[in-house]
PDB file of N, CA, C and O in Angstrom:
ATOM      1  N   MET A   1       6.933 -15.902  10.742  1.00  0.00           N
ATOM      2  CA  MET A   1       5.971 -15.571  11.364  1.00  0.00           C
ATOM      3  C   MET A   1       6.387 -13.972  11.710  1.00  0.00           C
ATOM      4  O   MET A   1       7.541 -13.611  11.945  1.00  0.00           O
ATOM      5  N   ARG A   2       5.206 -13.092  11.692  1.00  0.00           N
ATOM      6  CA  ARG A   2       5.504 -11.621  11.933  1.00  0.00           C
ATOM      7  C   ARG A   2       5.656 -11.369  13.350  1.00  0.00           C
ATOM      8  O   ARG A   2       5.748 -12.204  14.250  1.00  0.00           O
ATOM      9  N   GLY A   3       5.671 -10.021  13.433  1.00  0.00           N
ATOM     10  CA  GLY A   3       6.199  -9.566  15.173  1.00  0.00           C
ATOM     11  C   GLY A   3       4.810  -9.891  15.628  1.00  0.00           C
ATOM     12  O   GLY A   3       3.855 -10.353  15.003  1.00  0.00           O
ATOM     13  N   LYS A   4       4.984  -9.420  17.258  1.00  0.00           N
ATOM     14  CA  LYS A   4       3.688  -9.132  17.660  1.00  0.00           C
ATOM     15  C   LYS A   4       3.006  -8.095  17.594  1.00  0.00           C
ATOM     16  O   LYS A   4       1.953  -8.009  18.225  1.00  0.00           O
ATOM     17  N   ARG A   5       3.509  -7.004  16.747  1.00  0.00           N
ATOM     18  CA  ARG A   5       2.804  -5.926  16.644  1.00  0.00           C
ATOM     19  C   ARG A   5       0.998  -6.032  16.499  1.00  0.00           C
ATOM     20  O   ARG A   5       0.524  -6.966  15.853  1.00  0.00           O
ATOM     21  N   SER A   6       0.236  -5.170  17.047  1.00  0.00           N
ATOM     22  CA  SER A   6      -1.075  -5.207  16.388  1.00  0.00           C
ATOM     23  C   SER A   6      -0.957  -5.155  15.554  1.00  0.00           C
ATOM     24  O   SER A   6       0.081  -4.679  15.094  1.00  0.00           O
ATOM     25  N   HIS A   7      -2.060  -5.663  14.705  1.00  0.00           N
ATOM     26  CA  HIS A   7      -2.592  -5.248  13.279  1.00  0.00           C
ATOM     27  C   HIS A   7      -3.936  -4.633  12.846  1.00  0.00           C
ATOM     28  O   HIS A   7      -4.342  -4.637  11.684  1.00  0.00           O
ATOM     29  N   ALA A   8      -4.562  -4.120  13.869  1.00  0.00           N
ATOM     30  CA  ALA A   8      -5.505  -3.312  14.454  1.00  0.00           C
ATOM     31  C   ALA A   8      -5.614  -2.099  13.235  1.00  0.00           C
ATOM     32  O   ALA A   8      -6.671  -2.072  12.604  1.00  0.00           O
ATOM     33  N   ARG A   9      -4.961  -1.485  13.025  1.00  0.00           N
ATOM     34  CA  ARG A   9      -4.767  -0.383  12.077  1.00  0.00           C
ATOM     35  C   ARG A   9      -4.999  -1.034  10.752  1.00  0.00           C
ATOM     36  O   ARG A   9      -5.912  -0.607  10.046  1.00  0.00           O
ATOM     37  N   GLU A  10      -4.190  -2.117  10.318  1.00  0.00           N
ATOM     38  CA  GLU A  10      -4.206  -2.314   8.556  1.00  0.00           C
ATOM     39  C   GLU A  10      -5.911  -2.928   8.986  1.00  0.00           C
ATOM     40  O   GLU A  10      -6.750  -2.197   8.461  1.00  0.00           O
ATOM     41  N   HIS A  11      -6.534  -4.072   9.798  1.00  0.00           N
ATOM     42  CA  HIS A  11      -7.354  -4.339   9.593  1.00  0.00           C
ATOM     43  C   HIS A  11      -8.960  -3.076   9.249  1.00  0.00           C
ATOM     44  O   HIS A  11      -9.853  -3.031   8.403  1.00  0.00           O
ATOM     45  N   SER A  12      -8.537  -2.190  10.554  1.00  0.00           N
ATOM     46  CA  SER A  12      -9.104  -1.162  10.192  1.00  0.00           C
ATOM     47  C   SER A  12      -9.429  -0.354   8.554  1.00  0.00           C
ATOM     48  O   SER A  12     -10.451  -0.099   7.916  1.00  0.00           O
ATOM     49  N   LEU A  13      -8.248  -0.187   8.384  1.00  0.00           N
ATOM     50  CA  LEU A  13      -7.914   0.381   6.511  1.00  0.00           C
ATOM     51  C   LEU A  13      -8.672  -0.571   5.891  1.00  0.00           C
ATOM     52  O   LEU A  13      -9.510  -0.197   5.071  1.00  0.00           O
ATOM     53  N   ARG A  14      -8.562  -1.493   6.081  1.00  0.00           N
ATOM     54  CA  ARG A  14      -9.044  -3.140   5.069  1.00  0.00           C
ATOM     55  C   ARG A  14     -10.483  -2.784   5.146  1.00  0.00           C
ATOM     56  O   ARG A  14     -10.885  -2.605   3.996  1.00  0.00           O
ATOM     57  N   ARG A  15     -11.478  -2.596   6.064  1.00  0.00           N
ATOM     58  CA  ARG A  15     -12.433  -2.473   6.491  1.00  0.00           C
ATOM     59  C   ARG A  15     -13.047  -1.154   5.653  1.00  0.00           C
ATOM     60  O   ARG A  15     -14.083  -1.269   4.999  1.00  0.00           O
ATOM     61  N   ASN A  16     -12.408  -0.062   5.724  1.00  0.00           N
ATOM     62  CA  ASN A  16     -12.752   1.265   5.474  1.00  0.00           C
ATOM     63  C   ASN A  16     -12.089   1.583   4.171  1.00  0.00           C
ATOM     64  O   ASN A  16     -11.545   2.687   4.177  1.00  0.00           O
ATOM     65  N   GLN A  17     -12.003   0.984   3.182  1.00  0.00           N
ATOM     66  CA  GLN A  17     -11.315   1.433   1.966  1.00  0.00           C
ATOM     67  C   GLN A  17     -12.416   2.705   1.226  1.00  0.00           C
ATOM     68  O   GLN A  17     -13.644   2.784   1.264  1.00  0.00           O
ATOM     69  N   THR A  18     -11.394   3.599   0.574  1.00  0.00           N
ATOM     70  CA  THR A  18     -12.103   4.374  -0.076  1.00  0.00           C
ATOM     71  C   THR A  18     -12.988   3.648  -1.485  1.00  0.00           C
ATOM     72  O   THR A  18     -12.965   2.448  -1.760  1.00  0.00           O
ATOM     73  N   GLU A  19     -13.577   4.486  -2.084  1.00  0.00           N
ATOM     74  CA  GLU A  19     -14.184   3.703  -3.226  1.00  0.00           C
ATOM     75  C   GLU A  19     -13.127   3.438  -4.518  1.00  0.00           C
ATOM     76  O   GLU A  19     -13.333   2.529  -5.322  1.00  0.00           O
ATOM     77  N   ALA A  20     -11.892   4.410  -4.616  1.00  0.00           N
ATOM     78  CA  ALA A  20     -11.092   4.311  -5.741  1.00  0.00           C
ATOM     79  C   ALA A  20     -10.379   2.921  -5.203  1.00  0.00           C
ATOM     80  O   ALA A  20     -10.203   1.996  -5.997  1.00  0.00           O
ATOM     81  N   GLU A  21      -9.982   2.815  -3.840  1.00  0.00           N
ATOM     82  CA  GLU A  21      -9.340   1.757  -3.059  1.00  0.00           C
ATOM     83  C   GLU A  21      -9.909   0.578  -3.389  1.00  0.00           C
ATOM     84  O   GLU A  21      -9.110  -0.320  -3.652  1.00  0.00           O
ATOM     85  N   ARG A  22     -11.319   0.263  -3.466  1.00  0.00           N
ATOM     86  CA  ARG A  22     -12.183  -0.785  -3.624  1.00  0.00           C
ATOM     87  C   ARG A  22     -11.949  -1.350  -4.801  1.00  0.00           C
ATOM     88  O   ARG A  22     -11.689  -2.528  -5.044  1.00  0.00           O
ATOM     89  N   ALA A  23     -12.113   0.057  -5.917  1.00  0.00           N
ATOM     90  CA  ALA A  23     -12.020  -0.275  -7.700  1.00  0.00           C
ATOM     91  C   ALA A  23     -10.687  -1.075  -7.915  1.00  0.00           C
ATOM     92  O   ALA A  23     -10.593  -2.138  -8.530  1.00  0.00           O
ATOM     93  N   LEU A  24     -10.039  -0.633  -7.525  1.00  0.00           N
ATOM     94  CA  LEU A  24      -8.379  -0.831  -7.828  1.00  0.00           C
ATOM     95  C   LEU A  24      -8.200  -2.336  -7.168  1.00  0.00           C
ATOM     96  O   LEU A  24      -7.881  -3.266  -7.908  1.00  0.00           O
ATOM     97  N   TRP A  25      -8.398  -2.534  -5.854  1.00  0.00           N
ATOM     98  CA  TRP A  25      -8.482  -3.896  -5.268  1.00  0.00           C
ATOM     99  C   TRP A  25      -9.270  -5.141  -6.115  1.00  0.00           C
ATOM    100  O   TRP A  25      -8.826  -6.289  -6.138  1.00  0.00           O
ATOM    101  N   ALA A  26     -10.546  -4.709  -6.825  1.00  0.00           N
ATOM    102  CA  ALA A  26     -11.001  -5.424  -7.468  1.00  0.00           C
ATOM    103  C   ALA A  26     -10.128  -5.973  -8.845  1.00  0.00           C
ATOM    104  O   ALA A  26     -10.545  -6.998  -9.386  1.00  0.00           O
ATOM    105  N   MET A  27      -9.190  -5.441  -9.281  1.00  0.00           N
ATOM    106  CA  MET A  27      -8.259  -5.447 -10.483  1.00  0.00           C
ATOM    107  C   MET A  27      -7.439  -6.446 -10.145  1.00  0.00           C
ATOM    108  O   MET A  27      -7.249  -7.496 -10.759  1.00  0.00           O
ATOM    109  N   LEU A  28      -6.624  -5.823  -8.439  1.00  0.00           N
ATOM    110  CA  LEU A  28      -5.233  -6.416  -8.363  1.00  0.00           C
ATOM    111  C   LEU A  28      -5.585  -7.594  -7.170  1.00  0.00           C
ATOM    112  O   LEU A  28      -4.565  -7.906  -6.556  1.00  0.00           O
ATOM    113  N   ARG A  29      -6.528  -8.143  -6.821  1.00  0.00           N
ATOM    114  CA  ARG A  29      -6.797  -9.391  -5.867  1.00  0.00           C
ATOM    115  C   ARG A  29      -6.796 -10.538  -6.963  1.00  0.00           C
ATOM    116  O   ARG A  29      -6.957 -10.433  -8.179  1.00  0.00           O
ATOM    117  N   ASP A  30      -6.573 -11.646  -6.199  1.00  0.00           N
ATOM    118  CA  ASP A  30      -6.566 -13.259  -6.944  1.00  0.00           C
ATOM    119  C   ASP A  30      -5.481 -13.059  -8.255  1.00  0.00           C
ATOM    120  O   ASP A  30      -5.899 -13.498  -9.326  1.00  0.00           O
ATOM    121  N   ARG A  31      -4.319 -12.523  -8.255  1.00  0.00           N
ATOM    122  CA  ARG A  31      -3.630 -12.304  -9.280  1.00  0.00           C
ATOM    123  C   ARG A  31      -4.319 -11.939 -10.278  1.00  0.00           C
ATOM    124  O   ARG A  31      -4.374 -12.968 -10.952  1.00  0.00           O
ATOM    125  N   HIS A  32      -4.853 -11.190 -10.791  1.00  0.00           N
ATOM    126  CA  HIS A  32      -5.660 -10.794 -11.855  1.00  0.00           C
ATOM    127  C   HIS A  32      -4.591  -9.933 -12.686  1.00  0.00           C
ATOM    128  O   HIS A  32      -4.737  -9.955 -13.908  1.00  0.00           O
ATOM    129  N   LEU A  33      -3.426  -9.102 -12.108  1.00  0.00           N
ATOM    130  CA  LEU A  33      -2.835  -8.446 -13.022  1.00  0.00           C
ATOM    131  C   LEU A  33      -1.580  -9.481 -13.402  1.00  0.00           C
ATOM    132  O   LEU A  33      -0.749  -9.738 -12.531  1.00  0.00           O
ATOM    133  N   LEU A  34      -1.485 -10.006 -14.596  1.00  0.00           N
ATOM    134  CA  LEU A  34      -0.206 -10.922 -14.754  1.00  0.00           C
ATOM    135  C   LEU A  34       0.710 -11.554 -13.860  1.00  0.00           C
ATOM    136  O   LEU A  34       1.932 -11.547 -13.714  1.00  0.00           O
ATOM    137  N   GLY A  35      -0.624 -12.302 -13.104  1.00  0.00           N
ATOM    138  CA  GLY A  35      -0.130 -13.287 -11.797  1.00  0.00           C
ATOM    139  C   GLY A  35       0.377 -12.805 -11.222  1.00  0.00           C
ATOM    140  O   GLY A  35       1.258 -13.525 -10.753  1.00  0.00           O
ATOM    141  N   THR A  36       0.442 -11.054 -10.575  1.00  0.00           N
ATOM    142  CA  THR A  36       1.360 -10.758  -9.761  1.00  0.00           C
ATOM    143  C   THR A  36       0.028 -10.829  -8.157  1.00  0.00           C
ATOM    144  O   THR A  36      -1.132 -10.416  -8.167  1.00  0.00           O
ATOM    145  N   LYS A  37       0.726 -11.444  -7.073  1.00  0.00           N
ATOM    146  CA  LYS A  37       0.522 -11.014  -5.867  1.00  0.00           C
ATOM    147  C   LYS A  37       0.276  -9.824  -5.298  1.00  0.00           C
ATOM    148  O   LYS A  37       1.405  -9.478  -4.950  1.00  0.00           O
ATOM    149  N   PHE A  38      -0.282  -9.181  -5.055  1.00  0.00           N
ATOM    150  CA  PHE A  38      -0.633  -7.872  -4.328  1.00  0.00           C
ATOM    151  C   PHE A  38      -1.364  -8.196  -2.965  1.00  0.00           C
ATOM    152  O   PHE A  38      -2.097  -9.145  -2.687  1.00  0.00           O
ATOM    153  N   ARG A  39      -0.879  -6.954  -2.072  1.00  0.00           N
ATOM    154  CA  ARG A  39      -1.383  -7.177  -0.577  1.00  0.00           C
ATOM    155  C   ARG A  39      -1.871  -5.924  -0.263  1.00  0.00           C
ATOM    156  O   ARG A  39      -1.192  -4.934  -0.537  1.00  0.00           O
ATOM    157  N   ARG A  40      -3.346  -5.783   0.468  1.00  0.00           N
ATOM    158  CA  ARG A  40      -3.311  -4.427   0.649  1.00  0.00           C
ATOM    159  C   ARG A  40      -3.414  -4.004   2.098  1.00  0.00           C
ATOM    160  O   ARG A  40      -3.617  -4.661   3.119  1.00  0.00           O
ATOM    161  N   GLN A  41      -3.213  -2.700   1.885  1.00  0.00           N
ATOM    162  CA  GLN A  41      -3.047  -2.375   3.069  1.00  0.00           C
ATOM    163  C   GLN A  41      -2.183  -3.213   4.301  1.00  0.00           C
ATOM    164  O   GLN A  41      -2.538  -3.838   5.301  1.00  0.00           O
ATOM    165  N   HIS A  42      -0.718  -2.848   3.616  1.00  0.00           N
ATOM    166  CA  HIS A  42       0.456  -3.722   4.221  1.00  0.00           C
ATOM    167  C   HIS A  42       1.657  -3.195   4.571  1.00  0.00           C
ATOM    168  O   HIS A  42       2.357  -2.661   3.711  1.00  0.00           O
ATOM    169  N   ARG A  43       2.056  -3.275   5.893  1.00  0.00           N
ATOM    170  CA  ARG A  43       2.927  -2.574   6.591  1.00  0.00           C
ATOM    171  C   ARG A  43       4.217  -2.799   5.723  1.00  0.00           C
ATOM    172  O   ARG A  43       4.703  -3.836   5.272  1.00  0.00           O
ATOM    173  N   LEU A  44       4.576  -1.608   5.647  1.00  0.00           N
ATOM    174  CA  LEU A  44       6.388  -2.033   4.679  1.00  0.00           C
ATOM    175  C   LEU A  44       7.379  -0.784   6.054  1.00  0.00           C
ATOM    176  O   LEU A  44       7.509   0.436   5.965  1.00  0.00           O
ATOM    177  N   GLY A  45       7.735  -1.431   6.826  1.00  0.00           N
ATOM    178  CA  GLY A  45       8.722  -0.917   7.783  1.00  0.00           C
ATOM    179  C   GLY A  45       7.670   0.300   8.497  1.00  0.00           C
ATOM    180  O   GLY A  45       6.543   0.036   8.916  1.00  0.00           O
ATOM    181  N   ARG A  46       8.225   1.510   8.530  1.00  0.00           N
ATOM    182  CA  ARG A  46       7.057   2.041   9.543  1.00  0.00           C
ATOM    183  C   ARG A  46       5.618   3.087   8.935  1.00  0.00           C
ATOM    184  O   ARG A  46       5.114   4.035   9.538  1.00  0.00           O
ATOM    185  N   PHE A  47       5.227   2.544   7.612  1.00  0.00           N
ATOM    186  CA  PHE A  47       4.333   2.861   6.717  1.00  0.00           C
ATOM    187  C   PHE A  47       3.338   1.680   6.600  1.00  0.00           C
ATOM    188  O   PHE A  47       3.718   0.510   6.646  1.00  0.00           O
ATOM    189  N   ILE A  48       2.214   1.999   6.467  1.00  0.00           N
ATOM    190  CA  ILE A  48       1.093   1.181   5.829  1.00  0.00           C
ATOM    191  C   ILE A  48       0.943   1.570   4.502  1.00  0.00           C
ATOM    192  O   ILE A  48       0.732   2.773   4.345  1.00  0.00           O
ATOM    193  N   VAL A  49       1.005   0.729   3.292  1.00  0.00           N
ATOM    194  CA  VAL A  49       0.936   1.077   2.016  1.00  0.00           C
ATOM    195  C   VAL A  49      -0.488   0.655   1.402  1.00  0.00           C
ATOM    196  O   VAL A  49      -0.953  -0.438   1.726  1.00  0.00           O
ATOM    197  N   ASP A  50      -0.869   1.110   0.926  1.00  0.00           N
ATOM    198  CA  ASP A  50      -2.380   1.135   0.139  1.00  0.00           C
ATOM    199  C   ASP A  50      -1.997  -0.505  -0.822  1.00  0.00           C
ATOM    200  O   ASP A  50      -2.552  -1.461  -0.281  1.00  0.00           O
ATOM    201  N   PHE A  51      -1.432  -0.764  -1.689  1.00  0.00           N
ATOM    202  CA  PHE A  51      -1.153  -2.088  -2.266  1.00  0.00           C
ATOM    203  C   PHE A  51       0.649  -2.099  -2.441  1.00  0.00           C
ATOM    204  O   PHE A  51       1.493  -1.256  -2.743  1.00  0.00           O
ATOM    205  N   ALA A  52       0.660  -3.539  -2.070  1.00  0.00           N
ATOM    206  CA  ALA A  52       2.174  -3.769  -2.416  1.00  0.00           C
ATOM    207  C   ALA A  52       2.302  -5.140  -3.105  1.00  0.00           C
ATOM    208  O   ALA A  52       1.605  -6.130  -2.886  1.00  0.00           O
ATOM    209  N   ALA A  53       3.254  -5.027  -3.921  1.00  0.00           N
ATOM    210  CA  ALA A  53       3.517  -6.427  -4.846  1.00  0.00           C
ATOM    211  C   ALA A  53       4.806  -6.644  -4.440  1.00  0.00           C
ATOM    212  O   ALA A  53       5.719  -6.278  -5.180  1.00  0.00           O
ATOM    213  N   VAL A  54       5.120  -7.352  -3.048  1.00  0.00           N
ATOM    214  CA  VAL A  54       6.404  -7.793  -2.452  1.00  0.00           C
ATOM    215  C   VAL A  54       7.429  -8.155  -3.203  1.00  0.00           C
ATOM    216  O   VAL A  54       8.250  -7.312  -3.563  1.00  0.00           O
ATOM    217  N   GLU A  55       7.534  -9.441  -3.545  1.00  0.00           N
ATOM    218  CA  GLU A  55       8.025  -9.970  -4.565  1.00  0.00           C
ATOM    219  C   GLU A  55       8.760  -9.205  -6.273  1.00  0.00           C
ATOM    220  O   GLU A  55       9.682  -9.732  -6.895  1.00  0.00           O
ATOM    221  N   GLN A  56       8.144  -8.092  -6.635  1.00  0.00           N
ATOM    222  CA  GLN A  56       8.358  -6.978  -7.361  1.00  0.00           C
ATOM    223  C   GLN A  56       8.988  -5.770  -7.072  1.00  0.00           C
ATOM    224  O   GLN A  56       9.464  -4.913  -7.817  1.00  0.00           O
ATOM    225  N   ARG A  57       8.872  -5.888  -5.341  1.00  0.00           N
ATOM    226  CA  ARG A  57       8.994  -4.608  -5.064  1.00  0.00           C
ATOM    227  C   ARG A  57       8.602  -3.360  -5.351  1.00  0.00           C
ATOM    228  O   ARG A  57       9.296  -2.343  -5.372  1.00  0.00           O
ATOM    229  N   LEU A  58       7.062  -3.524  -5.646  1.00  0.00           N
ATOM    230  CA  LEU A  58       6.175  -2.159  -6.061  1.00  0.00           C
ATOM    231  C   LEU A  58       5.240  -1.982  -5.277  1.00  0.00           C
ATOM    232  O   LEU A  58       4.555  -2.925  -4.881  1.00  0.00           O
ATOM    233  N   VAL A  59       5.031  -0.683  -4.895  1.00  0.00           N
ATOM    234  CA  VAL A  59       3.980  -0.338  -4.184  1.00  0.00           C
ATOM    235  C   VAL A  59       3.146   0.952  -4.958  1.00  0.00           C
ATOM    236  O   VAL A  59       3.618   1.880  -5.615  1.00  0.00           O
ATOM    237  N   ILE A  60       1.718   0.637  -4.618  1.00  0.00           N
ATOM    238  CA  ILE A  60       0.601   1.459  -5.238  1.00  0.00           C
ATOM    239  C   ILE A  60       0.137   2.233  -4.395  1.00  0.00           C
ATOM    240  O   ILE A  60      -0.360   1.628  -3.445  1.00  0.00           O
ATOM    241  N   GLU A  61       0.073   3.528  -4.318  1.00  0.00           N
ATOM    242  CA  GLU A  61      -0.555   4.354  -3.510  1.00  0.00           C
ATOM    243  C   GLU A  61      -1.783   4.991  -4.032  1.00  0.00           C
ATOM    244  O   GLU A  61      -1.491   5.623  -5.047  1.00  0.00           O
ATOM    245  N   VAL A  62      -2.942   5.070  -3.766  1.00  0.00           N
ATOM    246  CA  VAL A  62      -4.192   5.823  -4.085  1.00  0.00           C
ATOM    247  C   VAL A  62      -4.663   7.194  -3.210  1.00  0.00           C
ATOM    248  O   VAL A  62      -5.571   7.337  -2.391  1.00  0.00           O
ATOM    249  N   ASP A  63      -3.686   8.110  -3.719  1.00  0.00           N
ATOM    250  CA  ASP A  63      -3.803   9.556  -2.763  1.00  0.00           C
ATOM    251  C   ASP A  63      -5.390  10.274  -3.290  1.00  0.00           C
ATOM    252  O   ASP A  63      -5.790  10.489  -4.434  1.00  0.00           O
ATOM    253  N   GLY A  64      -6.076  10.532  -1.923  1.00  0.00           N
ATOM    254  CA  GLY A  64      -7.042  10.966  -1.897  1.00  0.00           C
ATOM    255  C   GLY A  64      -6.957  12.457  -1.223  1.00  0.00           C
ATOM    256  O   GLY A  64      -5.866  13.024  -1.168  1.00  0.00           O
ATOM    257  N   SER A  65      -8.024  13.012  -0.764  1.00  0.00           N
ATOM    258  CA  SER A  65      -7.907  14.212   0.136  1.00  0.00           C
ATOM    259  C   SER A  65      -7.166  13.764   1.304  1.00  0.00           C
ATOM    260  O   SER A  65      -6.614  14.708   1.871  1.00  0.00           O
ATOM    261  N   GLN A  66      -6.943  12.454   1.934  1.00  0.00           N
ATOM    262  CA  GLN A  66      -6.226  12.616   3.135  1.00  0.00           C
ATOM    263  C   GLN A  66      -4.565  12.796   2.960  1.00  0.00           C
ATOM    264  O   GLN A  66      -3.744  12.964   3.861  1.00  0.00           O
ATOM    265  N   HIS A  67      -4.334  12.709   1.515  1.00  0.00           N
ATOM    266  CA  HIS A  67      -2.792  12.908   0.986  1.00  0.00           C
ATOM    267  C   HIS A  67      -2.451  14.425   0.777  1.00  0.00           C
ATOM    268  O   HIS A  67      -1.403  14.565   0.146  1.00  0.00           O
ATOM    269  N   MET A  68      -2.939  15.365   1.069  1.00  0.00           N
ATOM    270  CA  MET A  68      -2.983  17.014   0.874  1.00  0.00           C
ATOM    271  C   MET A  68      -1.562  17.411   1.386  1.00  0.00           C
ATOM    272  O   MET A  68      -1.075  18.448   0.937  1.00  0.00           O
ATOM    273  N   ASP A  69      -0.977  16.793   2.139  1.00  0.00           N
ATOM    274  CA  ASP A  69       0.329  17.177   2.697  1.00  0.00           C
ATOM    275  C   ASP A  69       1.480  16.246   2.071  1.00  0.00           C
ATOM    276  O   ASP A  69       2.060  15.281   2.568  1.00  0.00           O
ATOM    277  N   SER A  70       1.646  16.989   0.549  1.00  0.00           N
ATOM    278  CA  SER A  70       2.789  16.054  -0.001  1.00  0.00           C
ATOM    279  C   SER A  70       3.954  16.322   0.201  1.00  0.00           C
ATOM    280  O   SER A  70       4.620  15.996  -0.781  1.00  0.00           O
ATOM    281  N   ALA A  71       4.716  16.877   1.205  1.00  0.00           N
ATOM    282  CA  ALA A  71       6.208  16.727   1.853  1.00  0.00           C
ATOM    283  C   ALA A  71       6.055  15.587   2.765  1.00  0.00           C
ATOM    284  O   ALA A  71       7.065  14.904   2.936  1.00  0.00           O
ATOM    285  N   SER A  72       5.026  15.269   3.358  1.00  0.00           N
ATOM    286  CA  SER A  72       5.095  13.860   3.962  1.00  0.00           C
ATOM    287  C   SER A  72       5.264  12.682   2.992  1.00  0.00           C
ATOM    288  O   SER A  72       6.085  11.768   3.057  1.00  0.00           O
ATOM    289  N   ASP A  73       4.249  12.919   2.022  1.00  0.00           N
ATOM    290  CA  ASP A  73       4.242  11.852   0.749  1.00  0.00           C
ATOM    291  C   ASP A  73       5.423  11.649   0.147  1.00  0.00           C
ATOM    292  O   ASP A  73       5.830  10.559  -0.253  1.00  0.00           O
ATOM    293  N   GLU A  74       6.047  12.800   0.067  1.00  0.00           N
ATOM    294  CA  GLU A  74       7.620  12.867  -0.816  1.00  0.00           C
ATOM    295  C   GLU A  74       8.515  11.868  -0.013  1.00  0.00           C
ATOM    296  O   GLU A  74       9.077  10.922  -0.564  1.00  0.00           O
ATOM    297  N   GLN A  75       8.641  12.211   1.703  1.00  0.00           N
ATOM    298  CA  GLN A  75       9.358  11.781   2.779  1.00  0.00           C
ATOM    299  C   GLN A  75       9.221   9.960   2.749  1.00  0.00           C
ATOM    300  O   GLN A  75      10.100   9.101   2.688  1.00  0.00           O
ATOM    301  N   ARG A  76       7.676   9.851   2.824  1.00  0.00           N
ATOM    302  CA  ARG A  76       7.180   8.274   2.841  1.00  0.00           C
ATOM    303  C   ARG A  76       7.681   7.519   1.669  1.00  0.00           C
ATOM    304  O   ARG A  76       7.929   6.320   1.798  1.00  0.00           O
ATOM    305  N   THR A  77       7.890   8.270   0.262  1.00  0.00           N
ATOM    306  CA  THR A  77       8.243   7.851  -0.985  1.00  0.00           C
ATOM    307  C   THR A  77       9.945   7.634  -0.595  1.00  0.00           C
ATOM    308  O   THR A  77      10.540   6.570  -0.768  1.00  0.00           O
ATOM    309  N   ARG A  78      10.389   8.538  -0.191  1.00  0.00           N
ATOM    310  CA  ARG A  78      11.883   8.170  -0.260  1.00  0.00           C
ATOM    311  C   ARG A  78      12.018   6.997   0.870  1.00  0.00           C
ATOM    312  O   ARG A  78      12.640   5.940   0.764  1.00  0.00           O
ATOM    313  N   TYR A  79      11.256   7.483   1.990  1.00  0.00           N
ATOM    314  CA  TYR A  79      11.682   5.738   3.060  1.00  0.00           C
ATOM    315  C   TYR A  79      11.263   4.382   1.853  1.00  0.00           C
ATOM    316  O   TYR A  79      11.871   3.350   1.569  1.00  0.00           O
ATOM    317  N   LEU A  80      10.365   4.778   1.511  1.00  0.00           N
ATOM    318  CA  LEU A  80       9.992   3.071   0.670  1.00  0.00           C
ATOM    319  C   LEU A  80      11.009   2.480  -0.523  1.00  0.00           C
ATOM    320  O   LEU A  80      11.330   1.346  -0.879  1.00  0.00           O
ATOM    321  N   GLU A  81      11.438   4.191  -1.065  1.00  0.00           N
ATOM    322  CA  GLU A  81      12.581   3.687  -1.977  1.00  0.00           C
ATOM    323  C   GLU A  81      14.023   3.189  -1.665  1.00  0.00           C
ATOM    324  O   GLU A  81      14.866   2.531  -2.275  1.00  0.00           O
ATOM    325  N   ALA A  82      13.961   3.623  -0.786  1.00  0.00           N
ATOM    326  CA  ALA A  82      15.320   3.182   0.412  1.00  0.00           C
ATOM    327  C   ALA A  82      14.990   1.668   0.780  1.00  0.00           C
ATOM    328  O   ALA A  82      15.911   0.867   0.936  1.00  0.00           O
ATOM    329  N   LEU A  83      14.158   1.434   0.864  1.00  0.00           N
ATOM    330  CA  LEU A  83      13.725   0.004   1.401  1.00  0.00           C
ATOM    331  C   LEU A  83      13.922  -1.257  -0.217  1.00  0.00           C
ATOM    332  O   LEU A  83      13.893  -2.483  -0.318  1.00  0.00           O
ATOM    333  N   GLY A  84      14.091  -0.247  -1.103  1.00  0.00           N
ATOM    334  CA  GLY A  84      14.007  -0.944  -2.650  1.00  0.00           C
ATOM    335  C   GLY A  84      12.915  -1.194  -3.144  1.00  0.00           C
ATOM    336  O   GLY A  84      12.845  -2.201  -3.847  1.00  0.00           O
ATOM    337  N   PHE A  85      11.669  -0.339  -2.934  1.00  0.00           N
ATOM    338  CA  PHE A  85      10.019  -0.512  -3.463  1.00  0.00           C
ATOM    339  C   PHE A  85      10.211   0.498  -4.595  1.00  0.00           C
ATOM    340  O   PHE A  85      11.223   1.191  -4.480  1.00  0.00           O
ATOM    341  N   ARG A  86       9.634   0.665  -5.399  1.00  0.00           N
ATOM    342  CA  ARG A  86       8.902   1.386  -6.623  1.00  0.00           C
ATOM    343  C   ARG A  86       7.659   1.710  -6.266  1.00  0.00           C
ATOM    344  O   ARG A  86       6.796   0.860  -6.046  1.00  0.00           O
ATOM    345  N   VAL A  87       7.412   3.357  -6.153  1.00  0.00           N
ATOM    346  CA  VAL A  87       6.191   3.868  -5.726  1.00  0.00           C
ATOM    347  C   VAL A  87       5.315   4.350  -6.652  1.00  0.00           C
ATOM    348  O   VAL A  87       5.522   5.468  -7.124  1.00  0.00           O
ATOM    349  N   LEU A  88       4.377   3.708  -6.994  1.00  0.00           N
ATOM    350  CA  LEU A  88       3.475   4.493  -8.132  1.00  0.00           C
ATOM    351  C   LEU A  88       2.403   5.257  -7.194  1.00  0.00           C
ATOM    352  O   LEU A  88       2.238   4.831  -6.050  1.00  0.00           O
ATOM    353  N   ARG A  89       1.779   6.208  -7.582  1.00  0.00           N
ATOM    354  CA  ARG A  89       0.968   7.179  -6.992  1.00  0.00           C
ATOM    355  C   ARG A  89      -0.084   7.648  -7.925  1.00  0.00           C
ATOM    356  O   ARG A  89       0.087   8.351  -8.922  1.00  0.00           O
ATOM    357  N   PHE A  90      -1.472   7.044  -7.353  1.00  0.00           N
ATOM    358  CA  PHE A  90      -2.431   7.678  -8.392  1.00  0.00           C
ATOM    359  C   PHE A  90      -3.598   8.593  -7.663  1.00  0.00           C
ATOM    360  O   PHE A  90      -4.446   9.170  -8.344  1.00  0.00           O
TER     361      PHE A  90
END
């Protein structure tokens, strides 16, 4: 069971997806991609990632205008890689 932390932010992000996130989710959901289970707007450590295949240690980020600060994206990627995840950005 997950901790008592509020999941309101994750729920909000799921309800307010970008068009790119919506299109990618249609391809990833229900194990459509090689039987891989993906989670969307999933918390990993201190970050919420767009899509995560936890068993495969894979994160997919769909970067739009909200990701104009590449320094923070690099820091985020290093953090996720330190947790053992491979990060793909589109």
